[in-house]
C-alpha positions in Angstrom: 6.1 11.1 5.1 2.9 11.6 7.0 -1.3 10.8 5.8 -3.7 10.0 8.1 -3.1 5.9 7.4 0.7 6.4 6.0 2.6 7.3 9.4 3.8 3.6 11.3 4.3 0.6 10.9 1.6 -0.4 12.6 -1.0 1.2 10.8 -3.6 -0.8 8.7 -5.3 0.6 5.3 -8.7 -1.3 4.7 -9.7 -0.8 1.3 -13.0 -2.6 -0.9 -12.7 -4.2 -4.2 -14.6 -1.4 -6.3 -13.6 1.7 -4.7 -11.4 4.2 -5.4 -8.1 4.8 -2.9 -7.1 8.4 -2.2 -4.7 9.8 -0.4 -2.6 13.3 -0.2 1.3 12.8 1.1 3.6 15.3 2.2 7.0 14.4 2.9 7.9 15.6 5.6 12.0 14.3 6.3 14.8 15.9 4.9 14.9 13.3 2.6 13.5 12.0 -0.6 11.4 9.5 0.0 8.2 7.3 -2.2 6.5 4.3 -1.4 5.5 1.2 -3.1 2.9 -1.4 -2.7 3.0 -5.3 -2.7 0.1 -6.7 -3.4 -2.4 -3.8 -4.8 -2.4 -3.7 -8.1 -1.4 -0.8 -8.8 -1.0 1.0 -11.5 2.2 2.7 -12.2 1.4 6.3 -12.2 0.5 5.9 -8.5 3.1 3.6 -7.8 6.0 5.1 -5.8 8.8 3.6 -7.9 9.8 3.7 -11.0 8.7 7.3 -10.5 10.9 10.5 -9.5 10.7 10.6 -5.6 8.8 13.3 -4.0 11.0 15.9 -2.4 11.6 17.2 1.1 8.8 19.0 2.0 6.6 18.2 -1.1 3.4 16.3 -1.1 1.2 14.7 -4.2 -2.1 12.7 -4.4 -2.1 9.3 -5.2 -5.4 7.3 -6.4 -6.2 4.0 -8.1 -9.3 1.5 -8.3 -9.1 -1.0 -5.9 -9.4 -4.2 -8.8 -8.6 -7.3 -6.7 -10.0 -9.9 -4.1 -9.5 -9.7 -0.6 -6.3 -10.2 0.1 -3.4 -8.8 2.8 -1.1 -6.4 1.4 1.8 -3.8 2.3 3.3 -1.0 0.9 6.7 1.1 2.3 9.1 4.3 0.9 11.3 2.8 -2.0 13.9 6.0 -2.1 17.1 4.7 -3.9 19.8 4.1 -1.4 17.2 4.2 1.5 14.4 1.2 1.3 16.0 -0.3 4.2 16.8 3.0 6.8 13.5 4.4 5.7 11.4 1.1 6.7 13.2 0.6 9.8 11.8 3.8 11.0 8.5 3.4 10.4 7.3 3.9 7.2 5.5 2.0 5.5 2.3 -0.6 6.6 -0.1 -3.3 6.0 -3.5 -2.8 3.9 -6.5 -4.9 4.1 -8.6 -5.2 0.9 -11.5 -6.6 1.7 -14.7 -7.3 -0.9 -18.1 -6.0 0.4 -20.3 -8.8 0.1 -19.7 -11.7 2.4 -18.1 -14.9 0.7 -17.5 -18.3 2.1 -14.9 -20.1 1.3 -14.7 -24.4 1.4 -12.9 -25.2 3.9 -10.0 -27.6 3.4 -10.8 -31.1 2.9 -8.4 -34.7 1.4 -11.6 -34.5 -1.3 -10.9 -30.8 -2.9 -8.5 -30.2 -2.1 -5.7 -31.2 -4.5 -8.5 -31.4 -7.4 
């Protein structure tokens, strides 16, 4: 599977809250595959599981609004019986969701840690 940001496990996709995530995916493998998101609030129709797989040579477009706060997330293929093989071969990656405005987080202090 290949797009500008879904080619190797080293890729990091950066998204911002309030923006639309949109990618066209093409399956360049000799077998079916799909994609699954962890950490991002993704509507069912944009998630690869349990959606039907993307067949070899086929393409699809996924899009969804970024709704959650800043955080670290990840995605990987999730085809039945081949999840580990696809993942170990580099099909997956990380995403970083951010907010547009800077947020200052309180430092960890004993008086606020358990309040």
